[in-house]
C-alpha positions in Angstrom: -13.6 1.8 8.3 -10.0 2.6 9.2 -9.6 5.6 7.0 -7.5 4.0 4.1 -8.2 5.4 0.8 -7.8 2.9 -2.0 -7.4 -0.6 -0.5 -6.3 -3.8 -2.1 -6.7 -7.4 -0.9 -8.8 -8.8 2.0 -9.2 -8.3 5.6 -8.2 -10.0 8.7 -11.5 -11.4 9.9 -11.3 -14.4 12.1 -9.3 -16.6 11.6 -6.6 -13.8 11.4 -4.8 -13.6 8.0 -6.9 -16.1 6.1 -8.9 -13.6 4.0 -6.3 -12.6 1.7 -6.9 -11.6 -2.0 -4.4 -13.4 -4.4 -5.9 -11.6 -7.4 -3.8 -9.1 -9.5 -4.9 -5.5 -9.8 -3.9 -2.7 -12.2 -4.5 0.8 -11.1 -3.9 3.8 -13.5 -3.9 7.5 -12.8 -5.7 7.4 -9.5 -5.2 10.2 -6.9 -5.7 9.7 -3.2 -5.5 12.7 -0.7 -6.4 13.6 2.8 -7.4 10.1 4.2 -6.8 9.5 7.8 -5.2 6.2 7.0 -2.9 5.4 4.0 -3.6 6.8 0.5 -3.0 3.4 -1.2 -3.1 0.2 1.0 -1.8 -3.2 0.4 -4.5 -4.4 2.9 -3.3 -8.0 3.1 -3.1 -8.5 -0.7 -0.9 -11.4 -1.7 -1.4 -10.9 -5.4 0.6 -8.9 -8.0 -0.3 -5.1 -7.8 0.5 -2.6 -10.6 0.1 1.2 -10.0 0.9 3.5 -12.9 0.9 7.3 -12.6 -0.8 7.2 -9.2 -0.4 10.1 -6.8 -0.9 10.5 -3.0 -0.5 13.1 -0.6 -1.4 14.3 3.0 -2.5 10.8 4.0 -2.0 9.0 7.3 1.0 10.3 9.3 1.3 13.1 6.8 -2.4 14.1 7.0 -2.4 17.9 7.6 -5.9 17.8 9.0 -4.7 15.6 12.0 -7.5 13.2 11.5 -5.4 10.3 12.8 -2.3 11.5 14.6 -1.6 8.0 16.1 -1.1 6.3 12.6 2.2 5.4 11.3 0.7 4.7 7.8 2.0 6.6 4.8 0.7 7.7 1.5 1.7 4.4 0.0 1.6 1.5 2.5 2.6 -1.8 0.9 4.8 -3.3 3.8 4.7 -7.0 3.0 6.2 -9.2 0.2 3.2 -10.9 -1.4 5.3 -13.9 -2.1 6.7 -15.4 -5.3 5.8 -15.1 -8.2 3.8 -12.0 -7.3 5.4 -8.5 -7.2 4.3 -4.8 -6.6 5.2 -2.5 -9.4 5.1 1.3 -9.1 5.6 3.3 -12.4 5.7 7.1 -12.4 3.8 7.2 -9.0 4.3 10.4 -6.8 4.1 11.6 -3.3 5.7 14.2 -1.1 5.4 12.2 2.1 6.0 9.0 3.8 5.9 5.6 1.9 6.3 2.1 3.3 7.0 -0.2 0.5 8.6 -3.6 0.8 12.1 -3.4 -0.6 11.9 -5.9 -3.5 9.1 -3.9 -5.2 9.8 -2.6 -8.7 9.7 1.2 -8.6 10.5 3.2 -11.7 10.2 6.9 -12.2 8.2 9.2 -10.1 9.0 10.1 -6.4 7.9 6.9 -4.7 10.7 4.8 -3.0 10.7 1.3 -1.6 11.7 1.6 2.0 10.4 -1.4 4.0 12.2 -4.6 4.7 11.4 -7.6 2.5 9.0 -9.2 5.1 6.8 -12.0 3.8 3.2 -12.3 4.6 2.4 -15.2 7.0 1.2 -18.4 5.3 -2.4 -19.0 5.1 -3.4 -22.2 7.0 
């Protein structure tokens, strides 16, 4: 376990990058606090993800317990573009700390902001 709270997608078991989830997910009203990794994590998901009314605080780099002082993960960690036609949508989600969300994500309401470059996931071979 890497300390992430709510994880989407697959892992990177050998061969690296080939175990990606392309399924869509809808998460409503979930809370994620005090994880040593990120509160909500893309975790190699290449599908559409929709989060509505979700809240994350004190996770990863913002963890006040100091459980993982080396991490750069934030409360919402969605750094990669899942690729067309999929998109990440955050509606009325909140956090007081760090977020890493790829720049083309749809963010409406709440205090979550898209901050990451629009970096695509590597192709699955």
